C-alpha positions as CSV (number, residue, x, y, z in Angstrom):
1,M,-46.4,108.2,-115.9
2,S,-48.4,106.3,-118.5
3,E,-46.4,104.3,-121.1
4,N,-47.1,102.4,-124.3
5,I,-46.3,98.8,-123.5
6,S,-46.8,95.6,-125.5
7,V,-47.3,92.1,-124.1
8,L,-46.6,89.1,-126.2
9,G,-48.3,85.9,-124.9
10,L,-51.5,85.7,-122.9
11,G,-51.3,82.6,-120.9
12,L,-52.1,82.8,-117.2
13,M,-48.9,84.8,-116.4
14,G,-49.0,87.0,-119.6
15,S,-52.6,87.9,-119.0
16,A,-51.8,88.8,-115.4
17,L,-49.0,91.0,-116.5
18,A,-51.1,92.8,-119.1
19,G,-53.9,93.2,-116.6
20,A,-51.6,94.8,-114.0
21,L,-50.3,97.2,-116.6
22,L,-53.8,98.2,-117.5
23,A,-54.8,98.7,-113.9
24,A,-51.8,101.0,-113.5
25,G,-53.0,103.2,-116.3
26,H,-50.6,102.2,-119.1
27,R,-51.6,101.9,-122.7
28,V,-51.3,98.2,-123.4
29,T,-51.1,96.4,-126.7
30,V,-51.4,92.6,-126.6
31,W,-50.8,89.7,-129.0
32,N,-51.5,86.0,-128.7
33,R,-51.6,83.1,-131.1
34,T,-55.2,82.6,-130.1
35,P,-56.7,86.1,-130.3
36,A,-59.8,85.1,-128.3
37,K,-57.6,85.0,-125.1
38,A,-57.3,88.7,-125.4
39,D,-61.0,89.4,-125.1
40,P,-61.1,90.1,-121.3
41,L,-58.1,92.5,-121.7
42,V,-59.6,94.2,-124.7
43,A,-62.8,94.7,-122.7
44,R,-60.6,96.5,-120.1
45,G,-59.0,98.8,-122.7
46,A,-56.2,96.9,-124.2
47,T,-55.5,97.0,-128.0
48,L,-55.3,93.7,-129.8
49,A,-52.5,93.5,-132.4
50,A,-53.1,91.2,-135.4
51,T,-49.4,90.2,-135.6
52,P,-46.3,90.3,-133.4
53,A,-44.9,93.0,-135.7
54,E,-47.9,95.2,-135.1
55,A,-47.5,94.7,-131.3
56,V,-43.8,95.5,-131.3
57,A,-44.4,98.6,-133.5
58,A,-46.9,100.0,-131.0
59,S,-44.6,100.3,-128.0
60,P,-41.0,101.1,-127.0
61,L,-41.2,98.4,-124.2
62,V,-42.1,94.9,-125.4
63,I,-42.7,92.2,-122.7
64,A,-42.5,88.6,-123.9
65,C,-44.0,85.9,-121.7
66,L,-44.3,82.8,-123.9
67,L,-43.8,79.0,-123.5
68,D,-40.0,79.0,-123.9
69,Y,-37.1,80.9,-125.4
70,A,-37.5,79.1,-128.7
71,S,-41.0,80.4,-128.9
72,V,-39.8,84.0,-128.3
73,R,-37.3,83.7,-131.2
74,E,-40.0,82.1,-133.4
75,V,-42.6,84.8,-132.7
76,L,-40.1,87.7,-133.2
77,D,-38.3,86.2,-136.2
78,G,-38.2,88.9,-138.9
79,V,-39.9,91.5,-136.7
80,P,-38.1,94.9,-136.6
81,L,-36.8,95.4,-133.1
82,R,-34.6,98.4,-133.5
83,G,-35.1,101.0,-130.9
84,R,-37.2,98.7,-128.7
85,V,-36.6,97.3,-125.2
86,L,-37.3,93.6,-125.2
87,A,-38.1,92.4,-121.6
88,N,-38.2,88.6,-121.8
89,L,-40.1,87.3,-118.8
90,T,-40.2,83.7,-120.2
91,T,-38.9,81.0,-117.9
92,G,-35.6,79.5,-119.1
93,R,-31.9,78.9,-118.4
94,P,-29.0,81.4,-118.1
95,S,-27.4,80.2,-121.3
96,E,-30.7,80.8,-123.2
97,A,-30.9,84.3,-121.7
98,R,-27.4,85.1,-122.9
99,E,-28.1,83.8,-126.4
100,S,-31.3,85.7,-126.6
101,A,-29.6,88.9,-125.4
102,S,-27.0,88.6,-128.2
103,W,-29.7,87.9,-130.8
104,A,-31.8,90.9,-129.7
105,I,-28.9,93.3,-129.5
106,E,-27.9,92.2,-133.1
107,Q,-31.4,93.2,-134.1
108,G,-30.9,96.7,-132.6
109,A,-32.9,96.1,-129.4
110,E,-32.0,96.6,-125.8
111,Y,-32.5,93.4,-123.8
112,L,-33.7,92.6,-120.3
113,D,-34.2,89.1,-119.0
114,G,-36.5,88.5,-116.1
115,G,-37.2,85.9,-113.4
116,I,-40.7,86.0,-112.1
117,M,-40.8,85.0,-108.4
118,A,-44.6,84.8,-108.2
119,V,-47.6,82.9,-109.5
120,P,-50.1,84.7,-111.7
121,Q,-52.4,85.4,-108.8
122,M,-49.7,87.3,-106.9
123,I,-48.9,89.8,-109.8
124,A,-49.3,93.4,-108.7
125,G,-49.8,92.2,-105.1
126,P,-47.7,92.0,-102.0
127,G,-44.8,89.6,-102.1
128,A,-44.5,89.5,-105.9
129,L,-40.9,90.0,-107.1
130,I,-39.4,90.0,-110.6
131,L,-35.6,89.9,-111.0
132,Y,-34.1,91.7,-114.0
133,S,-30.7,91.4,-115.6
134,G,-29.2,92.9,-118.8
135,E,-28.9,96.5,-119.9
136,R,-29.1,98.8,-116.9
137,A,-30.1,101.8,-118.8
138,A,-33.1,100.0,-120.2
139,F,-34.1,98.9,-116.7
140,D,-33.7,102.4,-115.3
141,R,-35.8,103.9,-118.1
142,H,-38.7,101.5,-117.5
143,E,-38.4,100.7,-113.8
144,Q,-41.5,102.7,-112.9
145,A,-43.7,100.8,-115.4
146,L,-42.2,97.4,-114.4
147,A,-43.1,98.2,-110.8
148,A,-46.7,97.8,-111.7
149,L,-46.1,94.1,-112.2
150,A,-44.2,93.3,-109.0
151,E,-41.2,94.7,-107.0
152,P,-38.5,95.1,-109.8
153,R,-35.0,94.1,-108.6
154,Y,-32.0,94.6,-110.9
155,V,-29.3,92.0,-110.4
156,G,-26.6,92.7,-112.9
157,E,-25.5,93.3,-116.5
158,D,-25.1,89.5,-117.2
159,P,-28.5,88.6,-118.9
160,G,-28.2,85.2,-117.5
161,M,-28.2,86.3,-113.8
162,A,-31.9,86.8,-113.4
163,P,-32.8,83.3,-114.6
164,L,-29.9,81.8,-112.6
165,L,-31.1,83.4,-109.4
166,D,-34.7,82.4,-110.3
167,L,-33.6,78.7,-110.6
168,A,-31.5,79.0,-107.4
169,M,-34.6,80.3,-105.5
170,L,-36.7,77.5,-107.0
171,T,-34.0,75.0,-105.9
172,G,-34.3,76.3,-102.3
173,M,-38.0,76.0,-102.6
174,Y,-37.9,72.4,-103.8
175,G,-35.4,71.5,-101.1
176,Q,-37.8,72.8,-98.5
177,F,-40.7,70.9,-100.1
178,V,-38.7,67.7,-100.2
179,G,-38.0,67.9,-96.5
180,A,-41.6,68.8,-95.7
181,L,-42.9,65.8,-97.7
182,E,-40.6,63.4,-95.9
183,A,-41.7,64.9,-92.6
184,L,-45.4,64.5,-93.5
185,A,-44.7,60.8,-94.5
186,L,-43.2,60.1,-91.1
187,V,-45.9,61.9,-89.1
188,R,-48.6,60.2,-91.2
189,S,-47.1,56.8,-90.3
190,A,-47.9,57.6,-86.6
191,K,-51.4,58.9,-87.5
192,F,-50.7,62.3,-85.8
193,P,-52.9,65.1,-87.2
194,L,-51.1,66.5,-90.2
195,T,-52.6,69.9,-90.2
196,E,-51.7,70.4,-86.5
197,F,-48.2,69.2,-87.2
198,T,-47.6,71.5,-90.2
199,T,-49.3,74.6,-88.7
200,D,-48.1,74.4,-85.1
201,L,-44.8,72.7,-85.4
202,L,-43.2,72.4,-88.8
203,V,-43.8,75.9,-90.3
204,P,-42.4,77.7,-87.2
205,W,-39.5,75.4,-87.1
206,L,-38.6,75.9,-90.8
207,N,-38.9,79.6,-90.4
208,A,-36.5,79.5,-87.5
209,M,-34.0,77.3,-89.4
210,A,-34.1,79.6,-92.4
211,T,-32.2,82.2,-90.3
212,L,-29.1,80.0,-90.5
213,Q,-28.7,80.4,-94.2
214,P,-26.9,83.9,-94.2
215,A,-24.3,82.3,-91.9
216,W,-23.7,79.6,-94.5
217,A,-23.2,82.2,-97.2
218,Q,-20.7,84.1,-95.0
219,A,-18.8,80.9,-94.4
220,L,-18.6,80.2,-98.1
221,E,-17.5,83.7,-98.9
222,A,-14.8,83.5,-96.1
223,G,-13.8,79.9,-97.1
224,D,-14.0,78.9,-93.4
225,H,-16.5,76.2,-92.6
226,R,-15.5,75.5,-89.0
227,T,-18.3,75.4,-86.5
228,E,-18.7,74.7,-82.8
229,V,-22.3,73.5,-83.1
230,S,-24.1,71.0,-85.4
231,N,-21.0,70.0,-87.3
232,L,-21.1,67.4,-90.1
233,E,-20.2,64.5,-87.7
234,V,-23.3,65.5,-85.6
235,N,-25.4,65.7,-88.7
236,R,-24.0,62.3,-90.0
237,A,-25.2,60.7,-86.7
238,G,-28.5,62.5,-87.0
239,M,-29.1,61.3,-90.6
240,E,-28.3,57.8,-89.5
241,N,-30.8,58.1,-86.7
242,L,-33.4,59.4,-89.2
243,E,-32.9,56.6,-91.6
244,R,-33.3,54.0,-88.8
245,A,-36.4,55.7,-87.5
246,F,-38.0,56.0,-90.9
247,T,-37.3,52.3,-91.6
248,E,-38.9,51.3,-88.2
249,Q,-42.0,53.4,-89.1
250,G,-42.2,51.7,-92.5
251,V,-41.4,54.9,-94.4
252,R,-38.7,55.4,-97.1
253,L,-36.2,58.2,-96.7
254,D,-35.6,58.3,-100.5
255,L,-35.8,62.1,-100.8
256,L,-33.1,62.8,-98.2
257,L,-30.7,59.9,-98.8
258,P,-28.6,61.9,-101.3
259,V,-28.0,64.5,-98.5
260,K,-27.0,61.7,-96.1
261,A,-24.5,60.4,-98.7
262,L,-23.1,63.9,-99.2
263,I,-22.5,64.3,-95.5
264,E,-20.9,60.9,-95.2
265,R,-18.6,61.7,-98.1
266,R,-17.5,65.0,-96.5
267,V,-16.9,63.3,-93.2
268,A,-14.9,60.5,-94.8
269,K,-12.5,63.2,-96.0
270,G,-11.8,64.1,-92.4
271,L,-14.0,67.2,-92.4
272,G,-16.5,66.2,-89.8
273,H,-15.7,69.3,-87.7
274,E,-17.1,71.5,-90.5
275,G,-20.6,72.9,-90.7
276,L,-23.2,72.2,-93.3
277,S,-21.9,75.1,-95.5
278,G,-19.0,72.9,-96.6
279,L,-21.4,70.5,-98.4
280,V,-21.6,73.2,-101.2
281,L,-18.0,72.3,-102.1
282,E,-19.0,68.7,-102.7
283,L,-21.6,69.9,-105.3
284,E,-19.0,71.7,-107.5
285,D,-17.4,69.9,-110.4
């Protein structure tokens, strides 16, 4: 079913979102501070709004994808929002999402916050995911249209949940990147072919190790971190060996030293029999 949808912000991601909606047959109105950025979309059938107010008035669903949450508030300041669903797909923090939700609701709008788990080139393609949190009725009403962008997944009434999970997934990504970069530095020191190492050895290994993560989640939920394999004492010795090997190869272990310190702190508390899941408790204030 075709809908009227407005998109505010035509950076790389905003343009990809608007383009996906057009490709799905929706009637799309766009606005951007620099109108010329809309030219390719207008050529494909989008309507260019002269002002944010004009864009909002054109559609019951308004998608914002701007620089930050402050920009969203600035662009929509004084714009009538009553009766609209504001889907804010701008990257930000949970606290900003909750503040924006309160503000939008005060203006008479329904509010959804989104976490885009994709780069612009992935939008409308396989593997693209957008997390949504906020008002369930608004999500249900527009789920079909949102599916044109990426797989839409509703994660709860708390508007801050989508950005929180977005940041959590990015945290996992950066953690993987950090380990891979350290690994590449070590392999590079031995002049072993890096492409061969990553393709044939590292990627399959990381994929296999990723299967351990649900067990960590179960241990945290159960409050039981005991393990009979690869406990913290074993990992403490392993990290000590890593540091010595890196030093001997003339490579710094800087990116992983905080993990080593965390393991040592937990072991010093007499918890060396626990698994890695117990380290989460050391991260909580």
